N, C-alpha and C positions, 0 to 999 in steps of 0.2 A: 504494500500500500504506500502511496506517496506520502512523504513526510511534510508536515505543515511548515509554512514559511515562518521566519522570525517576525515578530511584530513590526508592522510597517507604519510609516507616517504618510498617509495619502496626500497631505498638504504639499509634500516635497514634489511629488510627481505632477500635481496640478499646478504648482508654481513654475515648474519647468515648461509645461505646456503653455501657460500664460506668457512666459518669456518668449517662447517660439512665436506665438501669435503677435506679440508686440513688435518683434524684430521684423517679421515678414510684412506686417502692416506698414511699418516705417519705410521699408524698402519699396513697397508698392507705391506709397504716397509720395515720398520725397525723391524716389528714383525716376519718376515720370515728369512730364512737362505738359503745359497747357491746363485746361480746365479739369474739373473733377471727372468728367466723362472720359477724357483721354487717359487720365491716370488710372481709372478703374476699368478700363476696357481691355479684355484679352485680345490677342491677335487671332482673328478668325480666318479660316481657309476659304478658298474660292467657292466651294460648294455651299457655303453659308452666307456669303455676301455677294456672290457673283464675280465674274471676271473671266480671264482666259488663261488656260494652262496648256503647255506643249511639252511632251516628253520626247526627247531625241536620243536615239541609240547610236553610239559611235561605232564605226567599223574601220578596221585596218585593211586597206586595199592591198598591202604587200604580202598578205598571208593571213593565216588564221590566228596569229598572235593577238591577244586583246590589247587595247591601248594601255599605255603606262599611266601612272598617276600624274606624272608631269605633263604628258600630252593632254590628259583630260582637264587639268587645271588651266593650261594655256588655252585650250579650246573654250573653256568656260569664260575666260577673260575676253576672248575675241567675240564670242556671242553676246556677252554683256555690252561690249562696245557697239555691236550691231543694234542691240535693243535701244541703247541710248541714242544712236544715230537716227533711229526712227522717230525720235522725239517722244518716246514713251517713258513717262516718269513712274517711279515707285515699282518698277518691275524687278523681280528677283530671279537670278540665274544661279542654280546650285547643282553640284555634282551629286548624283544619287547612285549608290552602288559602285560598280567597277567600270561601267560603260554607258551610263545614262546621264543626261543633262536635262534638268527640268526648268523650264522658263514659265513663270507665273506672274500674272498681273492682276492683283486683287481689286475688286470693285469696278472694273471696267471691262468692256468687251472690245478686243482689237484683233481682228483676223489677220493683220499683218504679221503678228508673231508666229503664225502657223508656217510662214515661209522663211523663218529666221535660220533654219538649219542647213541652208545651202552651203556647200563647201567654200571656205574662204579662198579668195583669189589674191595671191601675192605677186606683184609685178614690179620690175625694175625698169623705169622709163627715164630717158634723158629729158631734162628740163629745157623746153624751147623758149619759154618766157614766163614771167611772173608779174603779178600786179596785186595791189592791195585789195582786200575785201571791203566793199562798201556797204555790207549788210547792216552794220550798226549805225550808219550815218546817212545823211541825205545824199544820194548819188549826184545830185545837181551841184553839190559843193564838195565833190570828192577829188578835186584836181590834185591836192596835196597827197591824198591817200593813194591815188593811182600812180603818182610819180615816185613814191617811196617804196623801196624794196626791203625785204626782210633782212635783218642783220645776219651776217655769216661770219664765222670765226676764220681766222687765218692761220691755223696751226700748221706747222711744217710737217712735211712727210717724214715717215720713219723708215728709212731704207733697211733692208735686211737681205740675207742671202737668198731667201725664197722669193724676193721681189715684192713683198707686201708693202703697202703704202698706206698712209693715214688719210682719212677724209673727215672733214668736220661738218657736223650737221648744222643746217640753217635754222632748224626748229627742233626743239627737244621733244621727246615723246610725251612729256607731261602737258604740252600745250603752250609753254612759254618760250619766247624767242631765246635762242642761245646768245650769251653775251659775246660781244666782239668789240674791237677797238674802233671800228668805223663801219658805217653802213655801205653796202655795195650799191652801185647804180642799177637801175632797172634794166633788165634785158629786153631787147627789142623783140617784138613778136615775130615768130617765124612765118614765112609765107604760107598762106592757106588757100585752098581752092576758091576761086571767085567765079561767080556766074553760074556755077554748077555745083552739085552735091555728089559726094561719093555714094556708090551703090549701097543700099541697106537691105536688110531682110524684109520680106513682104509685110510682116506684122508691124515692124518699126515704121515702114513707109506709110502704112494706114494711119498709125497714131500721129506720125509727123504731119500728114496731110490735114488731120483734124486740128492740130495746133496752128498750122499755117493758115487755115481758114479762120481760126479764132483771132489771130493777130492781124490778118489782112495781107493780101498779096504784096502790096507796096511796102509795107513795113517789113515783111519777111525778106523781100529782095534787097532792101536797103541794109538790113542787119547782116545778111549774108555777104554783102559786098564790103563790109568793114574789114580793114586790113590790120587794125591795131585796137587796143582797148579804147573805147570812146571816153573822151574827157568832156563831161557835160558842162563844166565851167567855160570851156572854149566853144562849145556848140550847144547852147541852151535850147535851141529848137529841137535837137535830137532827144533831149530829156523828156519833152512832151510827146514827141513822135513815137518813142520806144516805151511809153508808159504802160502799154498792154503787157509787157513782160513781167510787170509787178504782180499780175493776177495769175500767172502760171503756177501750177502745183509742182512739187518735186518730180512726180511721175511725168508731167508734161515737159519739164526742163530736161529730163533724161533723154528724150528723143530729139532734142535740138542738135544740129551739127556742132562739132567741137569748137569750131571757130566762133560760132554765135554764143556758146556758153562762156567763152573766154572774153570776148570783146564787148559784150553788153553788160554794163555795171548792175542792171536790175537783176541779173542772174547771180544771186549772192551765194556765198559759201553755205549759208544755212539751207538753201534749197538744194545745192549740189550734194551736201552731206546726207540729206534725207532722200536721195534718189533710191529707187528699189535696188536691193542687192543684186549685183551682176550687171549693172548698167554700163560699166566700162570693162567688162571681163574679156572682150576680144583683144587679144594681144596685138593683132596686126593693125588696129585702128589707133589714130591719135586720140587723146583724151584730155579732159580737164578735171582736175581734182584740187582739193584745198588742204593746206596745212593750217595751223593756227594763225588766222588773220591774213592768209596769203592764198591767192588763186594762182594755180600753176597751169601752164599749157605744156602738155607732155607729148613726147614722140611715141611711136609704137613701142611696145614692150619687147626688148631684145633678150631679157633674162627673166625667167619665171621662178616662182617659189620652189618648184620641184627641182630646180638646179642647185639649190642650197643643200649642202651636206650637213653643216653644223653652224651654230651661232651661239656664242656664249659671252658673258661679260667678265671683266677682270680689271685689275689695276695696272696701269702702265708703270713698269719698273723705273722708267727714266724721269717721269714728271709726277708720278703718284696720283694721276687722275684716272677716273673710271672710263673704260673704253669697251667697245663691242667688237669682238673678233668674228670674222665671217669667212667661211670656207665653202667651196663649191665642188660639185662632182666634176669629173674630167671634162665632159662635154660642156657642162655649165661654166667651167673655168674659162674655156676658150671664148664663150659668148660674153662672159663678164669682162675679159681682157679687151675684146673688140669694142664693147660698150664704153669702157673707160677711155679707150683710145679716141673714139669719136667725140666723147664729151670733152676730153682734155684738149683736143685739137679744134674744138668748136670756136669759130671766129667771133662769137658773141662774148659778152662779159660773163654770162652765166656758164659755168662748167660743172653743173650739178647733175646728179642722178637721183631721181625721186624714188623712194620706196613706197609703193602704193598698196595698201591693204583694203580690199573691197573698194569703197569709194573715196577713201581718205589717204592723204600723204602722211605717213608716220615719221618720216625723216627725209631730208633732202641734202645729203652731204655734198660738199664741193670736192671735186676730184683734183688732187694735187699733181698727179702724174699718171701715166699708164700703169695699170696694176696687173702684172702677169701672174701674181700669186694670190695668197690670202689678203683680205682687206681688213683694215682696222679703222673703225669709226670712232673718232675722238672728239672731245668737246668738254663742256663744263657739266658733265653728267653727274647726278647724284647716283648713289648705289641703286635705288629703286628705279630710276629712269633708265639706267643702263640695263638692268635686268628685264625691264618691260620691253625695251627695244629688242633685246636679244631673243626674248620669247616670241615677239611678233615676227621676227625674221625666221626663227626656227619653225614656227608654226606653218609657214609657207612650204616647208620641206616635209611636213608630216602628211602621210597618205591617209588622212582621216576623212571620212564622209559620214553624214548623219542621216538616219532614216527616222521619219516621224512615226513613233509608236502610238502616240495618243495625242490628239489635239481637240480641244473642246472649248466652247464659250458658253458661259452660264450667265443669264441675265440677273440683274440685281433683285428683281421680283422673285424669281425662282430661288435665288439664294436665301432671301428672307423667309420664304416658305419652308425651306430646309431647316433654317435656324429655329423657326417656331415649332416645327415638328420635332426637332431634337430636344428642345426645352420641354415640350409637352410629354415626350416619352420619358425623359428623366424625371419629371414631376410625377407622372403616373406610377413609375417604378418605385420611387421613394414613398409615395402615398400608400401603395399596397403593402410595402414592408412595414410601415408604421402602423397601419390598421391591423395587420396580422399580429404584430408584436403586442399591441395594446389588448387585442382580443385574447391572446393566448397567455401573455406574461403580465398583463396589467401594469403594476407599478414598474416592473422591470422594462416595460415598453418605453417608459420615459427615458431610461438609460439608452435604449436603442435609438430613440429619436434624437436625443442630444448628441449622441455619437455621430449619427449621420449628418447632423447640422454642422458639427465641428469638422468632420471630414470634408463636407462640401465647401466650407470656408477655406480650409487648407488647400484644397484642389484649385479653387478659384484664384487664390493668391499665387499659387505655384504656376498656374497658366500665364498670369500676367508677367511674372518674373522670367519664366522660360521663354516667353515671346520676346522680351527685351534682350535677354542674355544670349540665347542660341537661335532665335528666330523661329521657335516652335509655333505652328499655327494649328488651331483647333478646327478639325474638319468634322464632317458628319460621322465618319468612321471613328473619330476620337470620342464623339458623344456616345457611340455604341460601346466603346471600351469602358467609359465611366459607368454606363448603365449596367454592364456586366459586372463591374466591380461592386455594385450594390449586392449582388448575389454572394460575392465573396465575403463581404462584410456581414451579411445575414448568417452565413455559415458559421462564422466565428462566434456570433451571438448564441446560436443554437448549441454549439459545442460547450460553451462556457455555462450556460444556464442549465443544460441537461446534466452536466457534471455536478452542478450545484444541487440539483434535485437528487442525484444519486447519493451525494454525501449526507443530505438531510434524511433521505430514505433509510440510510444505514444507522440513523440514530443520533446524528450530530446536531448541535445547535446551529442556527444561522450564522452566528459570529465565527464559530470555528469552521463551519462548512465553506465559507467564502474563500479563505486562503488555501484550504485543501483542494477545493474545486479548481482554483486558479492554477495550482501546481500540476494537476492532472490534465487540464485543458490547454495549458500554455504550449506544451510540446506539440500537441495536435494542431493548434492554430498556426504555430510557426511553420510546421511541416507543410500544411495546406497552402499557406501564403508563399512559401518558398517554391513549391511546385508551380503555382500560378506565375510567379516571377520568372522562373526558368522557361516556361512556355512562352511568356511574353517576350523574353530576350531572344529566344530562338526565332520566333516569328518576326521580330524586328530586324534581325540581321540577315535573314534569308528572303525577305519580301521587299517590295518597293511600293511607292504610291500610298494609296489610302490604307492598305493593310498595315503598313509600317506605322501610320498614325494611330490605328486601332491598338496595336501592340504597345506603343509608347504610352498611350493614355491608360491602358490597363495596368501597365507596370507602375506608373506614377501613383495611380489611385490605390494600388495594393500596398505600396510602401507607406503611403500616408495613413492607410487603414491600420497598419501595424503600429504607427506612432500613436494613433488614437487609442488602440487597444491597451498599450502599455502605460500611457500617460494619463488616460482618462477613464476608460471603462473599468479596469480593475480597481483603481483608487476610489472611484465614485461608488462602486459596489461595496467596498470596505466601509465607506461612510453610511450607506444605506443599511448595511447589516447591523449597525448600532442603533437604528431608529426603531420606534415601536411599530410603525406602519409595516416594516418588513416582516414582523412576526404575525401579521394578520393574513391568513390564507386568501381571503377575498381581495385584499389590496395588493399583496405582493405577487399574486399569480402563481404561487407555488402549490396551490390546490390543497388536496387532502394530505400532502406530504407533511405540512406543518401541524396537522391534527394529531400526529403521533407523538408520543413522548420522546424527547430528545435528551442526549447527554453529551458532554464534552469529552468524556473518556472514550478511548478507542475500544470498540466491542471485541471480545475474544471470538465471538461467533455471531455472524449476522443473523442466522436463524434463531439463535438462543436469545438475543437481545431485542429482537423485533417483536413488539406487542401484537397480540392477536387482534384480528379485525373484529369489529363489533358485528 
């Protein structure tokens, strides 16, 4: 038979529980910002508030090897940049499992996210010209902006036996201009086709014809004939004539000829950066893309991302600055050498090669000499900037593609319906447990109800803190996990109270029966909750999506239930055992068990000490 516990002081356990509540409540309130609603609102999933979610599965095209963790993290950063490039705010991009990336946008429906998983395109293009972006200013007063070029550093080459040379970026990956001693003069625009347009695909031709009709034939012809970026301060009549370009969407801007995108100031970098992914993917075409505050006119891509063999960041041993080292495959090395030769011998002031990822220029280093070997991109990089550029360059060499496994949009109305249904289900489940407990256990039902209320408050505060700390979002599946946890909590009640009945049935007084019942029930309660936790952990690590949310919610609720069991349920039962109401069969719910004579002494034989039934 289990040995009784030493006399306990319930106030200690209750004080610890109160301290936990105070600490959690303080973290919830003072750790948040905004009004009380923002401070007390947990982070809800898409199926509860509506939104768009896309699950992308990464595949390695070079074989059956799964993508590495570094490849997945780099892919996540690139897709995150794509999402931001769409102008989508508050979207989350996370790696899930070993080969899945989940893009979610709570509260909004945006079908553009469903196309976000197209393979990234990395291109190396010679810079033909560059001009300032007038997107943040009035183009009619942009003469100074158009005449100023981005600053570029003038670091010297670093010769080596392998023929590697240094190139300095004109814009750092973080988006700020690289420091330099002086600004370089603007490069003249390269000749562009006039009077005619290059052949385009039929679908592009149809879209271009629609844009041409929207602008008007005369405006289209005049814009196509421009040979250099228009300076509205010198030609104010053109500012009014080309005003129709201000109304073009990024998708419409994408089908404009490259010369028109570059020469018309109303075609801003904001619109160019928000073009659909793949708008400048054709390597053989000239293109226009933007770096931070700069619009570049770019030649056809002579080197592709698949030509890159490796890219890594490090510290230059001579000057102690962070640099990015770039290596190419054998065939890619020849193309890179030819590209640097053409750029270095370019008769214009600009001797730059732009690194273009999707629609944006991530770096535009100035070529110091012909580079027959590995390249070193140097400048005033910070460690994080150098690592980011290296990962962007390396990503172009990764043979990763993404297949959309799941893409769905949920309206806010449907999400609210799901939230109401989840709350209703949780309320009904808790109500049924409470009603049953009062009907069967009476006074002990109050212990069950208070325990469930305390568990609910702990779960609520944990949800808020987990949402802030690790980004946990409560989904409909999570609601299901918490509802299932009600059954786990009810099991522990039944185990404890039935053990208590057994002890009283054997002839013990309520005061001595409570600690003995606790000793006998504690091991069973811990074992049952441990099995539940193990099942939740296994389910969490082997599943994805909503099933993972169910497992996580079930595990959290089970842990908090154990906290309530040890710090509230047993101490409060010890206090109840000392009350007169506990000795009343009708009030305590122990039924006819308390009608029998009891003794605090351990019986030598249950049959011998048990009184005869009347």
